[in-house]
Each structure stands twice: as structure tokens, then as C-alpha cells.
C-alpha positions as CSV (number, residue, x, y, z in Angstrom):
1,M,-25.7,-196.2,38.4
2,K,-28.2,-193.8,36.8
3,I,-25.5,-192.0,34.8
4,K,-24.2,-195.4,33.5
5,I,-27.8,-196.4,32.4
6,I,-28.3,-193.0,30.6
7,S,-25.0,-193.2,28.8
8,T,-25.7,-196.7,27.6
9,S,-29.2,-195.6,26.4
10,I,-27.7,-192.7,24.5
11,F,-25.1,-195.0,22.9
12,V,-27.8,-197.5,21.9
13,F,-30.0,-194.7,20.5
14,F,-27.3,-193.3,18.3
15,S,-26.2,-196.8,17.2
16,L,-29.8,-197.6,16.1
17,L,-30.0,-194.2,14.4
18,M,-26.9,-194.9,12.4
19,V,-28.1,-198.3,11.3
20,A,-31.4,-196.8,10.3
21,Q,-29.7,-194.1,8.2
22,T,-27.3,-196.4,6.5
23,S,-30.1,-198.8,5.5
24,V,-31.4,-196.0,3.2
25,Y,-29.9,-196.3,-0.2
26,Y,-28.5,-193.1,-1.7
27,P,-28.5,-193.5,-5.5
28,F,-25.9,-191.9,-7.8
29,P,-26.8,-188.3,-8.9
30,D,-28.0,-187.7,-12.4
31,S,-27.7,-183.9,-12.6
32,N,-26.3,-180.8,-10.8
33,D,-23.2,-182.7,-9.7
34,V,-19.4,-182.2,-9.9
35,W,-16.5,-184.5,-9.2
36,N,-13.2,-182.7,-8.9
37,V,-10.1,-184.9,-9.3
38,T,-6.3,-184.4,-9.2
39,F,-4.2,-186.9,-11.0
40,G,-0.4,-187.1,-10.8
41,G,2.4,-188.6,-8.7
42,L,6.0,-189.5,-8.4
43,E,8.3,-188.4,-11.2
44,N,5.3,-187.4,-13.2
45,T,5.7,-185.5,-16.5
46,S,2.6,-183.5,-15.7
47,C,-0.2,-183.1,-13.2
48,L,-3.9,-183.0,-14.2
49,Q,-7.1,-181.7,-12.6
50,Y,-10.5,-182.9,-13.8
51,S,-14.0,-181.8,-13.3
52,Y,-16.6,-184.4,-14.2
53,T,-20.2,-183.3,-14.7
54,M,-23.4,-185.0,-16.0
55,V,-24.9,-183.2,-18.9
56,G,-28.0,-184.6,-20.6
57,D,-28.9,-188.2,-21.6
58,T,-28.2,-190.6,-24.4
59,S,-29.7,-193.9,-25.5
60,V,-27.5,-196.9,-26.5
61,N,-29.0,-200.4,-27.2
62,G,-32.3,-199.3,-25.7
63,K,-30.7,-198.2,-22.4
64,T,-30.6,-194.7,-21.0
65,Y,-27.3,-193.2,-19.9
66,H,-26.3,-189.9,-18.4
67,K,-23.5,-188.3,-20.4
68,L,-20.3,-187.3,-18.6
69,I,-18.3,-184.2,-19.6
70,K,-14.7,-183.8,-18.4
71,K,-13.0,-180.4,-18.1
72,E,-9.3,-180.9,-17.9
73,V,-6.4,-178.5,-16.9
74,S,-2.8,-179.6,-16.9
75,F,0.1,-178.3,-14.8
76,P,3.9,-178.7,-15.3
77,P,5.8,-180.8,-12.7
78,D,7.8,-179.0,-10.0
79,P,11.5,-179.2,-11.1
80,Y,12.5,-179.6,-7.4
81,G,10.2,-182.3,-6.4
82,D,7.4,-184.7,-7.2
83,V,4.5,-182.4,-6.8
84,C,2.4,-180.3,-9.1
85,N,3.4,-176.8,-10.0
86,F,0.0,-175.1,-9.8
87,C,1.3,-171.7,-10.8
88,C,1.1,-172.3,-14.6
89,P,-2.2,-174.0,-15.6
90,S,-2.9,-174.8,-19.3
91,L,-6.0,-173.7,-21.0
92,P,-9.0,-175.9,-20.0
93,V,-9.9,-178.7,-22.5
94,T,-13.5,-180.1,-22.4
95,S,-14.2,-183.6,-23.8
96,Y,-16.8,-186.3,-23.6
97,A,-15.7,-188.8,-21.0
98,G,-18.4,-191.5,-21.5
99,A,-21.8,-192.2,-19.9
100,I,-23.2,-193.7,-16.7
101,R,-26.2,-195.9,-16.3
102,Q,-27.7,-196.6,-12.9
103,D,-29.5,-199.8,-11.9
104,T,-31.1,-198.4,-8.7
105,M,-33.0,-201.6,-7.8
106,N,-29.8,-203.7,-7.8
107,R,-27.6,-200.8,-6.5
108,K,-25.1,-201.0,-9.4
109,I,-23.6,-198.3,-11.6
110,Y,-22.4,-199.0,-15.2
111,F,-20.0,-197.1,-17.3
112,L,-20.0,-196.7,-21.1
113,P,-16.6,-195.5,-22.4
114,P,-16.6,-193.2,-25.5
115,S,-16.9,-195.0,-28.9
116,I,-17.9,-198.3,-27.2
117,S,-21.4,-199.8,-27.4
118,T,-21.1,-202.2,-24.4
119,D,-21.0,-200.9,-20.8
120,T,-19.1,-202.4,-17.9
121,L,-19.7,-202.4,-14.1
122,L,-18.3,-199.3,-12.4
123,Y,-19.6,-199.5,-8.8
124,D,-21.4,-202.2,-6.9
125,F,-23.0,-201.0,-3.7
126,T,-24.1,-204.4,-2.5
127,L,-20.7,-205.9,-1.6
128,N,-19.9,-207.5,1.8
129,I,-16.6,-208.1,3.6
130,G,-14.5,-210.5,1.7
131,D,-16.1,-209.9,-1.7
132,T,-14.0,-209.0,-4.7
133,L,-14.6,-205.7,-6.5
134,K,-14.2,-206.4,-10.3
135,T,-15.0,-203.2,-12.1
136,Y,-13.8,-200.7,-14.7
137,I,-11.6,-199.0,-12.1
138,S,-10.3,-202.1,-10.3
139,V,-7.3,-202.7,-12.6
140,C,-5.7,-205.2,-10.3
141,S,-6.1,-208.9,-11.0
142,P,-8.3,-210.6,-9.8
143,G,-9.6,-207.4,-8.2
144,V,-9.7,-205.5,-4.9
145,I,-11.1,-207.0,-1.8
146,V,-13.6,-205.4,0.6
147,T,-11.9,-205.5,4.0
148,S,-14.5,-203.7,6.0
149,V,-17.8,-201.8,5.7
150,D,-18.8,-198.8,7.8
151,S,-20.5,-195.5,7.4
152,I,-19.4,-191.9,6.9
153,L,-21.2,-188.6,7.7
154,I,-21.9,-186.6,4.6
155,G,-23.6,-183.4,5.5
156,T,-26.4,-184.5,7.9
157,E,-26.7,-188.0,6.5
158,Y,-24.7,-191.2,7.0
159,R,-23.8,-193.1,3.9
160,K,-22.4,-196.6,3.6
161,R,-18.7,-196.9,2.9
162,W,-16.6,-199.9,1.7
163,I,-12.9,-200.1,2.5
164,V,-11.0,-202.0,-0.1
165,N,-7.4,-203.2,-0.3
166,R,-5.1,-205.1,-2.7
167,E,-1.5,-205.6,-1.7
168,G,0.9,-204.4,-4.3
169,C,-1.7,-202.4,-6.2
170,I,-3.5,-200.2,-3.7
171,F,-2.6,-199.5,-0.1
172,E,-6.1,-198.9,1.0
173,G,-9.0,-197.0,-0.5
174,S,-12.7,-196.5,0.0
175,I,-15.9,-196.3,-2.0
176,V,-18.9,-194.2,-0.7
177,E,-22.5,-194.9,-1.7
178,G,-23.8,-192.4,-4.2
179,I,-20.4,-190.8,-4.7
180,G,-17.9,-193.3,-5.8
181,S,-14.2,-193.9,-5.1
182,E,-12.0,-191.6,-3.1
183,L,-9.4,-191.9,-5.8
184,G,-11.7,-190.4,-8.5
185,L,-14.9,-191.1,-10.3
186,L,-13.3,-193.0,-13.2
187,E,-9.6,-193.2,-12.1
188,P,-8.0,-196.6,-11.7
189,M,-7.7,-197.9,-8.2
190,I,-3.9,-197.6,-8.0
191,N,-2.6,-195.6,-5.1
192,F,1.2,-196.3,-5.3
193,E,3.2,-193.1,-6.1
194,Y,0.9,-192.3,-9.0
195,G,-2.8,-192.0,-9.4
196,G,-5.9,-190.0,-8.7
197,H,-7.5,-188.3,-5.7
198,L,-11.1,-187.1,-5.3
199,D,-10.6,-183.5,-4.1
200,C,-14.3,-182.9,-3.6
201,F,-17.8,-183.9,-4.7
202,S,-20.8,-181.5,-4.8
203,Q,-24.4,-181.9,-5.7
204,N,-26.9,-179.1,-6.0
205,N,-24.1,-176.7,-4.9
């Protein structure tokens, strides 16, 4: 009986600890960050690898944004399959990818594409099960649906995670608080034979 009570107490303790940690909001980074993404797929004509970083600020319509720089390398397709041939990378190309604005109080992230003066919602970290995600990356109509909400251990901290699904457009994907989509920072949420994949995210090395 004592063993059972102790085991139950430990379970309750860690359950409460997880709830306490996920109740803390982890905002999007604004410096010293890197998103590495691979983009390609079935019968692709090329494979791409991106590295997104935030470099400096810009002001548009009185709002402050963090500028995104994208470093891109392309690879030829494998002639014997539908995978990337990573032996022959192109020379890296660096370009301006747009800018990100964070509304920390409302837990929303906005994206300003290049040469456009009006931003659009990129991530919403307030969604509940059954809510529809309508953002820059949710290209499906009317959007992707949140099917469950849980947490994931990042380093020593638990962060909230939203599992989303849209039949015929995405098998299943997830969005992690303060990081973004597992399919890539800005990549469309399509995961059928062609699309992006977040290889890794780092902050402060």
C-alpha cells in the first residue's frame, strides 16, 4: 500500500510540475536564433536547404519588426530516387525573407513578406482543440484544425505544442510555442510527398 501511495504522489507531483511549466509563455526569439529547413519531395527538380536568422530591426507603418535573412543552398535530385543528392551543393545565396513582429501580450506572431506593407498572422499560440489555424502557412482552405494540445520537452523546459491536421492537405503536423512549425518557419503546411521539414532550431547556440 505504501508503494502505491508513493507512486501516485510522484505521478501527481510531475503532472503538476508539467502544468506549471507549460503555463509559462515562451515568446518567439528576436536574436541569436537559427531555423534550419530542408525543402523537397517526390519527383522534385531540386532540393533546398535554408537557414533563417533574425538580423536587426525595421519599422513599417509605425510597427517594429525583426528582419529575417535566408541563406539557401540547392542540391540536384538523385537520378535513382526521390531524395536529395547532397554531394553537389550550389553556392549559398543570401536574401531578405521578410520580417516578423511579435505580439507577446496576445501570444501571436505576424509575418511581413518582402515588398509588402501589410503583415499577416503567422502563428497563434492561444488556440484550443477544434480551433482553425488560418495563417500565412496554412494554405489549406478553410485552414488546418487543432486536434490535440500537449507539451514537449525542449532542453530542460516543457513547451506547449499544438497538433494540427487537415485531410487531403496535411497528414499531421505540430507547432511548438516559441519555435514554430515542424515543417519549417515559413514553409506552407503541406506534408504530402513535397514540402518542408524543420531539421533543427537553435537559440544562443
